[in-house]
N, C-alpha and C positions, 0 to 999 in steps of 0.2 A: 259707855255708860249710859243706860237710857233713864230719865228719871219722867214719870208722868205725873201731870199735875192736873188735879181737877178739883171741882168745886161748885158751889153756887154762883149763880148769875150775878155779877156786881161783886165778886168777893176780892178780884185784885187777880185773877189766874193769869190773864194776857200781860198785866204789866209785871208781874213777878217773872213770868216765862221770858219776857223782853230782858229783864234784868240777869237772870240765868243766862240767857243766850249771849249777852255780853261778855262772859267768862268762858269763852272756849266751847259752848253747847249751841247745837242748831235747832230753833225754835220750830215745831210743826205743830200747827193749831187746827184741831177739828172744827174748832168755831168758825175759823177762818175759811175752811175749806165749806162749812155750810152757808155763810155769808156770801162766799163766791157764786154757790150754787143757787142759792135764793134769789141774787141780783142777775144772773143770768137768766132766770125765769120769770123777771120782772115783779117779784114777791117780797112782801117784808118777812121777817124772820118768824112772826108768829104765824102768819098764813102760812110759810113754808113749812113750819112745825105740823100745821093741821095738813098739809099733803102729807108730810112723813107719818101721821097717824094713820094714814090711809094706806099708805105705800110702804112697807119696812123696808124695801130694797134701798131708800133711798139713805138711811141709817147704816144698813150693811154698806153701801158705796162710800160714806165718808169714813166709816171705820176701815174699810179694805184700802183705800186711798191714803189714810195716814199711816197705817202700817206700812205699806209699800214704800211712801217718802221715807220714813223712819229707818226703815231696813236698807235702801239705798245710801243713807247717810252712814250708818253702821258700816256698812261693806267699805267705805270710803275712808274709814278710820275716825268717823267724827262723833262727838258724844252729842245727843238729844235731849230735849225737854220736848216731850209730845203733851202738849195740851188740850184738855176735852173732857167732857162729862163721864165718858168710859173709856179713857184712855188707858187706865188702870186695869181694865177688865179685858180689853181686846188685844193685848200686847205684855210681852214679858218685859218688866222692867225691875233697876235695881233699886229703886225707892219709890214708893207710892204717897203722893202729897195730895192732901185736902184742903182745901181752903174755904171757908165760911165768914159771914159777918152778920150782924144784926139786920134784918130786912130795911130798916129806915136809912142804914149807912148805904146798903146795897142801892136802894133805890135812889139815894142822892148821888151816886156813882153813875149811876145808868142815866140820869138826868144830864149830868156834866158831858158824859160820852155821846149820847143820843140825841142832845139839844130837844128834849120832849119835857111835858109837864111832869112834875111827881106823882100825880095820879095816872097818867099814863105809863110811866116808869114801873109803878107798883103793880099795876093791873098786867103789864107785860111780863113782868118777874114771876108773879103768880100762875098766869096761863102757861107759859113756856115751861116752867118747872114742873108744873103737874102734867103737860103734854109729855116732856121728857122721861118724868118718871113711870108713867103709864106705859108708853112705848117700850123702854128698856126692860120693864119688868115681863112686858109680854114679849119681846123678841128675844131676851137673852135669860130671862128668869133672874134678874138680878136687882137688888134694892141699892140704887145709887146712894142712899142716905145713911145707909148702915156702915159708920164709922169704922167697923171691924174689918173693911176692905183695904184700909190705908196703914200706912205706917208712923206717919206724920199728918196730925189735924193742926191747924192753926186757924183761931178766931183772928181774924184781919180787922176787927173793929179794934181791936187792943193795940197794934202794933203799926207802926209806920214801915214805910217800903225799906227803910237800911235795917231797921230791927228783924223785918221778916227774911232779910237776905242772911243776916247772921244766923238765924235760928236754922233756915234752910243748909247754909253751907257750912255749917257746925256738924250738921246731921250727916251731910255728903261724905264730910273730912272723917268724921268717926266710921261711916260705914266702910270708906274705902282703908282704913287704918284697920279694920276688923276682917277684911278679905285676905 
């Protein structure tokens, strides 16, 4: 089974993907791939996003690497949770989940994760999301904010981790029972 987990920056994608991966799923993160590539180039994520705006091959490389890693795990008989802004688009999945939260909640989460100021977190979120929206529209002609692309959308401002897990696992269980 392949679950794609997409959403806005700071919405809890990685946290939820980690929780799902604790239950017999391998977590493969496009964001993790991107962070590693940025670090290899000694760039911040924002600077790396700016490079990706000029060189669409960067996004294609991230997407292809994530797909390749998922395919390897599936061939081994493993379930995967593929986390990334456009994972729902670049690979076939059994369920496409989108997470979002209020921008203030997301900025506070980014402050905790990145150890930066609230203002820097807010600016970074807005700049990165605008950059990604434009790139993915231009590269793939998709609107990553169109909720019709997803099977399940969750406002993570409203729910704690355990509640989100219950919602997601209920959806997965019902999907399995429908097959």
